N, C-alpha and C positions, 0 to 999 in steps of 0.2 A: 310628660313629654311624649309626643306621638312617636311610635316606633317606625323606622324606615321600612319601606316595602321589602318583603322577602324576595330574594333572587335565587335562581337556580341555573345550573349549567346545562348544556345539551345532554351530557351523560345522565344527569339527574332527571331530565325530561323523559329520556328513553326508559328509565326505570319506573318512573311514575306511570307512564303510559303502557308499560309492558311490551315495548318494541325495541328493536336494535338502534344503535346510534346512527347507523346508515339511514334508517327510516326517518329519523329526525332531520338529518341533513337533506333528505329528499323533500320533506315537508317545507323546509326553509326555502328551497329553490323553487318549488312548484306552486306554492300557495302564497299569493300576494298578501293575504290577510293574516299570515302567521305573525305572532307578536314580534315586534322589532326589539333588538337588544336594548336593555336599559342600563347596562354597565359592562364592566370587564374590558377586554381588549378585542381587537379584530380577530386574533387567533383563538381567544378564549372568551367569547361573549357570555354575558349573564342576562337572564330574562326575568321579567316580573312574574312571580309565581301565580298571582291571582289571574293575570291575563292569560297565562299558559293554561291554567285549569279551566277557564271559560272556553278557550279555543278547543281544548281536548273534549270538554263536555259537549260542545256543539257537534262533535263528530263521533260521539259514542265511545271515546277512549277513556273517559274519566274513571270508569269502574274496572278497568283491566289491570290496574296497578296491584302488585303483590302487597298484602297488608303489612308484612314485615318491612318491605322497602318503603312503603308510605310512612311508617313509624320512624324509620331511619331518617328520611328526608325532613319530616316534621320536627324531629329533635334537633337537627342541624340548624334549622331556621328559627327555632324557638328562642325568644328573647332571654330566657333564663339560662341559656348556655348549657355547659356540661353539668352544672349542679342539678339540673332537672332530673337526670338519670337516676341519681341516688334516691330522690324523692319518689320516683315512679316504681322502684323495685318492690317496696311493700304493697303498692297498689296493684302491681301485676299479680302478686300472690292472692290478694283479696278478690280480684276479678276472676282468676282461674278457679278459685274455690266456689264460685257461684254456679248455679245450674244454667244450662243454655237458655231456659226461659227467663231467668233473672237477668242474664246479660242482654237479651233482646229488649227487655223492659228498660234497662239502663240506657240503651241507645235512643229511646224515645223521650228521654228527659230533656227539659230545657237546659240551657247553658248554666244558669244559676243553680238549678236542682242538681245537675251533674257534679258541679264543684262541691256543693254541700255534701252530697253522697260520698264523693271521693274522700273528703276530710274525715267523715265518720268511719269509713271502712279502714283507713290507715290508723286512726286512733285506736280501733279495736285490736290492732296488732302490736301495740306499744310494748307489751310484755314479751313478745316473740321475736321481733325484728329490731336490731339495734338502730337507734336514731329515728324510729318511726314516730316517736312522740313529738319530734320537732318539725314534722312535715305538715305544711298547710298549702292549699292550692288557691289560686286567684283566677279572675276572669280571663287573664291572658293565657292561662294554661288549658283552656277548653279544647283547642285544636289538638294538642298532644294527648289530652285525656281521651278524646274520641278516637284518635289513631291507635292508642294502646288498646282500647276496647275492641276495635275492629281486628287488631292483631290477635288478641286472645280468643275472639269469636272464631277466627280462622283456624287457630291451633289451640284447642282447649287445654292442652298440657301446660301451656304457658312457657314452654322452652323457647319458642321462636321469639317471644317478647323479651325474655331474659337475655337471649343472645344479642339482640339489638341494643338493649339497655347497657350491656356490659362492654360494648365495643369501645366507647370513648374512655371510660374510667378503668376498664380492666383489659385493655388491649394487650394481647399476648406478644409483647415485644420487649427488647432490651431497653427501649426508651422509658417504659413505665416501670421496669423492674419486676413485673408480675408475670407469672407463667402458670397456665393451667396444666395440672398433671393429666396426661393422656389416660383415657378410660382403661386401656389394657394394662398400663403400668399401675394405676390405682388398684385394680383388681389383684394384680400380683402382690403388691405390698400388703393388701388386706389378707390374702391367703397365706402369706408367710408368717403371720401371727397365728400361733396355734389356737384353734377354736375348740368348742364354741366359746364366744365371749359375749358379755352382755353390755358392759360399759366401755366406751371408747372416747379418748380425748385426742384432739388435734390442736396443738397450741399455735399453729400457724396455718389455719384452715383454708385460707384463700377463698376459692369459690366453692369449696366443699366436696371436691372430688374424692378424697380419701374417706371422708365420713360417709359419703353416699355409697362407696364400695363396702364399707363396714356394714351399713344398713342392709345392703343386698345379701350379706352373709348372716343376717339375723340379729345384729346389734340393736338393742332396744333403748339404750340411753346414750345419747350423743352430746359431747361437749366440744365446743369450738371457740377459738379466739383468734383474731387477726388485728394487726396494728393499723391496717387501712380500713376505715369505716365502711366504704362501699363494698370492700371484699367481704366483710362480716355480714353486711346486709344481704349480699347475693348468696352467700353460703346459707344463711338462715332461710331465705326464700326457697332456694333450690332444695334444701333438705325437707322443708315443710311440704313441698309439692311431691318429692320423690318418696318420702317415708312419713306419711301423715300419722301413722300409728306410733311412731317412736317418740320418746321424751327428748326434746331437742332444746339445748341451751347454747346460744351463741352470743359472745360478747366482743365488743371492739376494744382494742388496747394492746399494748406491748407486753407479751407474755413474760419476757425476761425481767422487765422493769416493774411491771404492774400486773402480776398474775391474777386473773379474775377467778381462778379456781384454786387458790391457796388452801391447802388442807384436804383437797379432794384427791382420792386415790382410785384408780381404775385398774381393770385387768389388762387393758391394751392401750398403747399410745401409738398412733400413726402420724407421721409428720414429714413434710417436704419443706424444711425451713429455708429462710433466706441464706444466700451464700456470700462469703467474703465481706461481711458487715463489720467494719472495725469500730463502729460506733454503737456497739451492742450493750454497753453499760459496764465495761470492765472496771472502771475506777470505783463507781458507787456500789458495785456488787462484789467487791473483792472479798468480803467476809461472809458472803451468803452461805447459808446452811446447805444449799443444793450441791455445792462443789465437794462431794464426798470422795471424788477420785482425783482431786487436785484443782487448783484455780485455773480456769482456762486462760491462756495468754491472750493478749489483745487481738492478735491475728487469727485466733481460733474460735470464732463465734460458733462454728458448727459443733465443737466439743461442749460449748455451753448449752446448746440445744439438746445434745445427747444426755447430759446430766440432768437438765430440766425434765426431760421425758422420763428418765429413771426415777426421779424424785416423786413422780405422780403415780408410780406403779405400786400395786400391792406386792408383797414378797412372792416371787414366782411368776409375776406378770411379765408380759413381753412388750417391747417397743421396737418398731420397725421404722427406720428413717432413711430417706433418700438424700445422699450426700455427695459432694464433689470429690473426685479422686484424690485431690491434694490432702484431704483430711487424713488419709491413711498413711501419709509418708512425710508430711512437713516436720522439720526438725523441732519447731517450736511446740508441737503438740505431743512430743515423744513421751513425756512423763505421764500425762493423762492417759494416753493410749496404753502405756505399760500397766497402769493400775486397773484399767478396764479389762485387760487381758488377765492379769494376775488374779483378780478377784473372781473371775469367771463370768463377769457381766456381759462381755462380748461373746456371742455364740457363733455368728456367721457373718461373712462379708461376701456379697454377690456383685460381681462386676457386670455392668450393662454395656452394650456396644454404643458408640456414638449414634445419635439419632433417636434414642429411646425417649428422651425428654429434653426440653430446653434447659440450658443452651445445647443445641443439637450437635455442635462440633466436639463436645466433650462426652466421654464415656462415664456416666455417673455410677455410683455404687449404692447398694442397699445394705445397711447395717441392721442385723437382727440382734437385739440385746434382751437380757433377762435379768430382772432384779434378783440378786442372790437371796436365798432363804436362810435364816438363822438355822444352823445345824443341818443345812441341806447338803446334798451330794456335791462333792468337789468336781469341777469340770477341768479336765486335763488337756483338752484340745479345742481348737477353733476351726470351723469349716470355711474353706475358701472355694468359691465357685466362679468360673468365668463362662459367661453365656455367649461370648462373641461368635464362636463357631456355630452354635445352635441357631443363633439369630440369623445367620447368613446361609445356612444349609437347609435342605428340605425342599419339597416339591412346590411350595408356593412362594418361592423367591426367585428373583431374576437370575442370579448367578447359579443357584443350586438346582433350579428347576430344569425341565427338559427344554431344549431349544426347539424352535419351530422347524428344524430340519432333522430332528431325530436324535441329536447327541446330547451330552451333558457337559456343562462347563464347570469351572472351578467352584468349589464350595466356599471360597474366601470372599468376604464382603468387600466391595470396593465402591468408591464414590457414594452415591445416594441410593444404594440397593435397598428396597423395602425390607423392613424387619419381618422375620417370621415369628410373630408373637406367640403362636401356638407352640412352636418348638422351644422358644426361649422360656416361656412359662413352665412348660413340662420339665425342662432341664433343671431349672431352679427349684421347683417344688419337689421333684423326685429326689434330688440330692439332699435337700434340707430335711425332707421327711425321713429318709433313711438314716441320716445323722442324728436327728432329734430322737428317733426311736431307740437307738443304741449306739452312742458315740464310739464305744470300744470295739464294736463289731463292724463299724463302717468300713467299706472297701473303697479305696481311692479310685478315681477314673482319670488316668493321665491325660493332661491337656484340658480337662474340664473341671474336676473337683478334687480336693485333697483336704484331709483333716490333719492339721499341723499341731504337734504337741506344743503346749504352752511354753515349755522350757526353751523350745527352739525359736520362739518369737521374742523372748525377752533379751534381745541383744542391744547393742549401742544405738540402733536405728528404730527398732520396733516398727518395721515397715509392714503394713497390713494390706498391701496391694495384692489382689488375687493373682494377677498375671505373674508376679514374682514367685508365688508358691505353687501354682498349678501348671506352669509352663511345661509342655510335654517335650522331653528330650528324645531324640531318635534312639537313645540307648534304652528307652522304655519299651520300644517295639522290637519284637523278635526279628532278626535279620531276614529270615525267610519270608515273613509277612511283609516287611518293608520292600523286599525285592519283588514280591508278587504285586504289591500296590503300584510300584514304579513301572513295572512292565505293563500292567493293565492300562495306566494312563498313557504310556508311550504308544501302545497299540491303538488307543483311541485317537491319539494325535496323528498317527500314520494314516488312519482311515479318514480323519478330518482333512488332512492335507491332500489326499487323493480326491475327496469330494470337492475341495476348493479348486483343484486343478481342472476338474470337469466343468464346473460352472464358469470358471475363468476362460474356458474355451469359446464362449459366445462372442462372435465377431460379425453378426449379421447387421451391419449398419454401413452407411456410405455418406459421402459429403452431400449436403443439400444443394449445392451449386455455388456460384460465385458469391452469393450473399445469403445470410441466414434467412430462413423461412419466417414470415410474419403472418400471424393469425388474427382473426377477429375473435375477441374474447368476451366472456360474460362473468360477472361475479357470482359467487355461490349464493348470495342472497337473491339475485335475479333468477338463477336456476331453481331455487327453492320456490319462489313465487310462481314460476312457470310449471311447477310440478315435476321437474326432472329429478329432483332429489329432496330429501328431508333432512333438516339440521336438528340434531338432538344433543343435549348436554344434561349431566346430572344436576338436579336442583341444588342451588347453593345452600339451602337450609334443610338438606335431607338428613342431617344428623339429629335425630330426635327419637322420642319414644313411640310416636305413632307409626302404624304400619308394621308388617311382619318383618322380623329380623332376617336378612338374607343369609343363606348358607353357602352360596357359591363364591368363587373367587372374583376379584375385581381387576380389570385391566387398567394398568397405570401407564403414565407417559414413559417411564423407564422400561416397561415391557416393550413398547414400540421401539425405543432407541436401541435396545439390546436384542430384539428379535426373539424374546422369550414368551412362554405361555403366561396367561394372567396370573399375577402374583400378589395382588393387593389384598389387604385385610378387609373382609366385608363387615366387620363389627361396627365400623363407623358410618354405615349407610343404612337407609331404609329401603326395602325392596320397592316401595311405591314411589321413591324419589330418584331412582337410578335406572335408566333404560337398560334392557337386556340386549346384548350384542347378538346379531345374526350373521351367519356366513354371507360374505359379499359386502358387508358394511365397510366403509372406508374410515379409518381411525387416524386422527391427526393430533399430535401433541399440542397442548394449549399454551405451553411455554417454550419459546424458541431458545436455541443455544445448546452448547454441549455437543458431544459426538453422537454418532448413530443416526438411524433413520428418523425422519420427522413424521412419516406416514406409512401405513401398511393396510392391506386388505384382510379383513377377518376371515379365518378359515373355520373348519369344523371344530378345531381345538379351542377356538375363542367363543364359539357359539354357546349362548346361555350365560356367559360371564356378564357381570355388571360393569357399567361404564364408570370409570374413575373420575374424580373431580377435575383432573388436569388433562382431560382428553375430549376432543370434539368428535362427534360421530356424524358422518355423512352417509345417508342411506339412499343410493342411487336407484332410479328406475332402470332395470337392466335392458329395457327396450329402447332407452334413449342414451344411457351412459354406461361405458365399460368401467368396471370398478378399478382395475389396475391402471387404466388410462387416467382416471380421476385421481387416484392416489399419487401417481407419478408427478402430475402437474401441481396438485395441491401441496405436496411436500418439497417442491423445488426451492432451492435456497433463495433466489431472487423473489419468488412469490411470497415466501414466508416473511422475508425482510420488509417487503412493501406493505404487508398486512399486519405488522406488529407495532405495538405501542409500548412505551416505557423507556426508562434509561438503564437502571441496573438489571431489572427483570423485564424481559420482552414477552408480553402477552399477545398471542395470536388472535386477531379478530376474524372469526371463521367466515363471516359474511363478505369480507373484503377480498378473500382469496379469489383469484381469477382462473378461468378454465377456457382453453381454446374451443371454438365451436366447429367441430369436425364431424363428418359422417360416421356412423357407428362402425362400419367396416374398417375405416382408417383408425378409429379409436382403438380397435382391437389389435391392430398391428403395433401401435405405440404401447398398448397395455401389455402385450407379450414381452416387449423389450424391457419395460419397467419391472415386470415380474422377474425376469432373469437378473437384472441389476440388483434387485432386492435379495435374491438368493445368493448372489456374490457377496454382498455386504454381510449377510447373516453367517455364511460359511467362513468368511475371513475373521469375523469376531470370535467365532467358535474355535477356530484353529489357533488364534492368538492366545485365548484363555487356556487351552490345553497345553500349548507350548510353555507358558509361564508355570503351570502346575507341574509339568514334567520336570522342568529345570529346578523348581523348588524342591521336589522330592529327591532328585538326584544329588543336588548340592547338600541337602540336609543329611541324606544317608551317607554320603562319602565323608563329610566332615564329622559326623557323629559315630562313625565306625561301623554302622550297620551294613554298608556296601563297600566293596573294594574293587578296584579296577581289575579286570580279567588279565591273567598272565598272557603275554604274547605267544602266538602260535610258534611251533618249532621252526618252521620255514622263515617266519618273520625274524626270529632271534638270530638265525644263521645269516640272513641278509644283513641285519643290523651289525653283526660282528664283522662280516666281510667288508662292509662299508667303512667301519671304524678302522 
């Protein structure tokens, strides 16, 4: 049966052609020969892909499409649907392993030759990639095969192709139930396992993040298993590309019900298992030999994974698992937790702040376990670490870093403050290393870490939540130190209030007249085409291995909203994919909503920082546009609303933002006004944060006994007595 013609939206045309959506709209209006809609609705028309490609080719746009975007579009239109992506994963590996000359030669093959070559390449990987033996291509796959080849030719690492192929089957969302472990967290998990280690198992390997982290630490033998076949495929492909010298074995299947590595023992197990799975096999596995610490209740699948990990360790080997916080305290798991503690298998629990990994609203925990050795030393304590304060404090976070007006705000994380992964990792590793070296000599750090005697944990609850055990009481702080801290914050608050009063004194404005002023405006896209400004954004696929790793900070949307210095983590960006910010650039948040400023002008403190993914950069020609004038109008509420699209999340389309056309001298008057308003907003936010911190310290000190109200002065006492 003939396939229906492929259709694309206007947004997809813009990505194919490498232009903005506004440009496609202009083409539709200005060119009578632009292809007519072949489907869809008046508000969302669809266009015949072949007609669009011919039209673009006639105007020299056919070659401007990003290869990754071309692959994405070709996959969506492919008659094989989502099942094609799993078949292409091993082919992406085979293509990336070829030399540039061989890939060029492949591009010159006929359609039939290309299909045959693809079949042979995948067949050669049958022993390495799960499911590769069942992959066969046909004539209707030619378009997607060529798109994949072009994508790998553009990015020889294969990472761009893997990212596109994983989008449909491995979408990081609650709908699919699969989440990729962030690189920073994967590295922390791998480093918490004492090294050096040679053999590593991940029984729920997903896309291979933890095994890749182990390979970066020198692991030479990697075992992985995942119940989702396409996850296992991607894990195998990713590992073979990232660690070609390692001995890699990845299998598809349910590790709890059908362990592919039964009888295999390793020195390290790393795992981020599924959470809250009530159908993990409780009934059929009730008498399984792995449950040495007690049969996991039906609601405690996480404790089944813990014992599965321990069963694969050699005596003295370590397992590090990422688990939900409820595992530490649910009543149903009390008996298993008790045995893990009593036996000395549980060595440490590290609490992470919300936002460290999906689900982002939950603060997950890292459990460090060690398989007891026969006649080995008895462990009499368990380490508990809470990294929340470290993750929100430090110079590269929005709340803990210096504000753009010279002060410091509270170190407490609120909202969606970027995590300080450097401080978080250092805190966890420093405390664990000191404890592992000599548990008996370990010194607690109030509010951050504490070694709790086993006997104190074996109560009726066996609650292993770090917050319960490391919570700092004001009684742990010397009264003099507490008073000094409170006085220091209060003095900063007084200074901040005075600064706020100064900037609030600006009143250099007047009524425009009987009616509001009306301007002639132009869109940012029009100004860009005219050379008045340049629009820049960080490349969507800038997360990869190519390019030098940046060492500078990244400016985020939250930095703009809170008026703080660049605070983003640069480890997720390539220096060649993210523009460097210069003083005078205008920075606009790419997602509307929330409190705080939408735009600001970069100053010397921002200069050199990299542009974050959720920020638009407008670089004005100072001879034609005043930066603060531009920032004020670009960030205006009505302007942002009219240029935003979406329902739940509003994404700002930078080219649609409008700017009044005014003489430069008049722009500068508006610019000075906008600069003063920005200073007012920044100082107000700073004073509010300091007021909250001062109140928190005073209330905690007074209720904890570290602070006492001062005795009334003698004159005041006499007056009070006389009044009485």
